[in-house]
C-alpha positions in Angstrom: -39.2 -44.8 -0.8 -36.9 -44.0 2.1 -33.9 -43.8 -0.2 -35.7 -41.3 -2.5 -36.6 -39.2 0.6 -33.0 -39.2 1.7 -31.8 -38.2 -1.8 -34.2 -35.3 -2.0 -33.2 -34.2 1.5 -29.5 -34.2 0.6 -30.2 -32.3 -2.6 -32.2 -29.6 -0.7 -29.4 -29.4 1.9 -26.7 -29.0 -0.8 -28.7 -26.3 -2.6 -29.1 -24.5 0.8 -25.4 -24.8 1.6 -24.4 -23.4 -1.8 -26.7 -20.5 -1.3 -25.1 -19.8 2.1 -21.6 -19.9 0.5 -22.7 -17.4 -2.2 -24.2 -15.1 0.5 -20.9 -15.3 2.5 -18.9 -14.3 -0.5 -21.2 -11.4 -1.2 -21.1 -10.3 2.4 -17.2 -10.3 2.4 -17.2 -8.0 -0.7 -19.7 -5.7 0.9 -17.7 -5.6 4.1 -14.5 -4.7 2.1 -16.3 -1.9 0.2 -17.6 -0.5 3.5 -14.2 -0.6 5.0 -12.7 1.2 2.1 -15.4 3.9 2.2 -14.9 4.5 5.9 -11.1 4.8 5.4 -11.7 7.3 2.6 -14.0 9.4 4.8 -11.5 9.4 7.6 -8.7 10.6 5.2 -11.0 13.3 3.8 -11.6 14.7 7.3 -7.8 14.4 8.0 -6.9 16.6 5.1 -9.7 19.0 5.8 -8.4 19.5 9.3 -4.8 19.9 8.0 -5.9 22.6 5.5 -8.0 24.6 8.0 -5.2 24.6 10.6 -2.6 25.8 8.0 -4.9 28.4 6.3 -2.0 30.7 5.3 -0.5 28.1 3.0 -3.7 26.5 1.9 -3.2 27.3 -1.8 -0.1 25.0 -1.8 -2.2 22.0 -1.0 -3.7 21.9 -4.5 -2.6 18.7 -6.3 -4.0 16.3 -9.0 -3.1 13.3 -6.9 0.0 11.2 -6.3 0.6 7.9 -8.1 1.5 4.9 -5.9 4.8 5.3 -4.3 5.2 8.9 -5.4 4.5 10.7 -2.2 6.3 14.0 -1.6 9.6 13.5 0.2 10.2 17.1 1.4 9.1 17.8 5.0 10.6 21.3 5.4 7.3 23.1 5.8 4.0 22.2 7.5 2.3 22.0 4.1 5.0 19.5 2.9 4.7 17.4 6.0 0.9 17.4 5.7 0.9 16.3 2.0 3.6 13.6 2.6 1.8 12.2 5.7 -1.6 12.3 3.9 -0.3 10.7 0.8 1.4 7.9 2.8 -1.8 7.3 4.8 -3.9 7.1 1.5 -1.5 4.5 0.2 -1.8 2.4 3.5 1.5 3.1 5.2 -0.2 2.7 8.6 -0.3 -1.1 8.2 2.1 -3.3 6.3 2.3 -6.9 5.3 5.9 -7.6 4.4 6.9 -4.6 2.3 3.4 -4.0 1.0 1.3 -1.2 2.4 -2.2 -2.6 3.2 -3.7 -0.2 5.7 -6.1 1.7 3.4 -8.0 1.5 0.2 -7.0 -0.4 -2.9 -5.1 1.9 -5.3 -5.9 5.0 -3.1 -5.3 8.4 -4.5 -6.0 11.8 -3.0 -6.5 15.1 -4.8 -7.1 18.7 -3.8 -8.6 21.2 -6.3 -9.3 24.9 -6.0 -12.9 25.9 -6.7 -12.1 29.6 -6.3 -13.3 32.1 -3.6 -11.4 30.2 -0.9 -13.1 26.9 -1.6 -11.2 23.6 -2.1 -12.6 20.2 -3.2 -10.8 17.4 -1.4 -11.3 14.0 -3.1 -10.2 10.5 -2.2 -10.5 7.9 -5.1 -9.9 4.1 -4.9 -10.5 0.8 -6.7 -13.8 -0.8 -6.0 -14.3 -4.6 -6.1 -17.2 -4.8 -8.5 -18.5 -2.6 -11.3 -21.2 0.0 -10.3 -22.3 3.3 -11.7 -19.4 5.6 -12.4 -18.8 8.7 -10.3 -19.7 12.0 -12.0 -17.2 13.1 -14.6 -16.9 16.5 -12.8 -14.8 14.6 -10.1 -11.6 14.0 -12.0 -9.5 12.5 -9.3 -8.3 9.0 -10.4 -10.3 9.2 -13.6 -9.6 6.3 -16.0 -7.0 4.8 -13.5 -9.2 1.9 -12.3 -10.3 0.3 -15.6 -9.3 -3.3 -16.4 -10.7 -6.7 -16.0 -14.5 -6.5 -15.6 -14.3 -2.7 -15.0 -14.7 -0.2 -17.9 -15.7 3.5 -18.0 -14.7 4.1 -14.4 -17.3 1.7 -13.0 -14.8 0.4 -10.4 -13.6 3.9 -9.4 -15.0 5.0 -6.1 -14.7 8.6 -4.8 -15.5 10.5 -1.7 -15.4 14.3 -1.7 -15.8 17.2 0.6 -15.5 21.0 0.2 -13.4 23.0 2.6 -14.1 26.8 2.8 -11.2 28.9 4.0 -12.2 32.4 5.0 -10.0 35.4 4.3 -9.3 37.0 7.6 
């Protein structure tokens, strides 16, 4: 009888440990998703600040996003410097591992769209880890760039947006 009790105890312990391992894995995914979202929100506020401080050239900030490694090289004007620095920050240039940029979101991409009447939609898009509900189709930044593997129909595309209003003075 004692041997059966020990076997049942070991079985219960193994099931509990496997459950804890699964929970740990899920927590790490959630932590990474939260980290990426916080990075995106910081980068949104960064570009919003850059645009409001350079309100005379704000129309030049409009872009459909930059592919990985295709950041603007020109730094002759404040707008050019802002776009170049923002693009590099989105791609993770703040932290590197060897030659890889790892300081931001996976597959980060930033877009600025004009909504008219001095309003601009700033969007940061990135690759999520697991499929979820796709962002609205009205937010086109990074659309169809994050499909593959277990992700289809933009279910791994994550976006964060904000609207900046620039008054005409």
